[in-house]
Steps between C-alpha positions, in 0.01 A plus 500: 500500500741779575851452628405586859207258500728232355749573777233473768382167361859378499541617859194298600693194386810607693297545818331161463840339431642663813204371699556146373870520583419611853260208541776263385742654750241480779434134424874433505531657845188318622659171394818599687292564815577871497151638568590867543682516168215307338240740644698801380514372144134394498416861595730628225323274250163651592644851473633438148171340395317806631732726299405307186131528581529875564654540155218293351243717678669814370487367144131409545420844642686667212306293246819347365543148371641249745724217383611289797834352395622157597782468748816293501508222758666616821828363629422229755840345574748686715857415596478627857287699741635836378446459126123568509558827686763600244258416220225703668729803527595471132133471411409810703771697324383377161136591571609843624688553174191390305280748688757774442491424128119526506529836672734624229264367233204679660689828485569477126 
């Protein structure tokens, strides 16, 4: 596999990990009886999962090898009602940086 294909496979794992983290956040808010926050994060989880599947489809269409990586267990305990939102923002920034790195790799 080339470096870009490796990077795409790695990004599939990042997207699935983000999806799992959003599910964990949504469940946390559901348990706190905060249905609007829960619904928002359930939608975000689906969006991240779809990103992963779009990358998989791209790799399939390109005839590249797909290696779905495992993901680290998401954080499920939070100190207060704000911490999950803070974590989500950090995660979005991290994923944006990862996509930017892939863009740079594609241009080399």
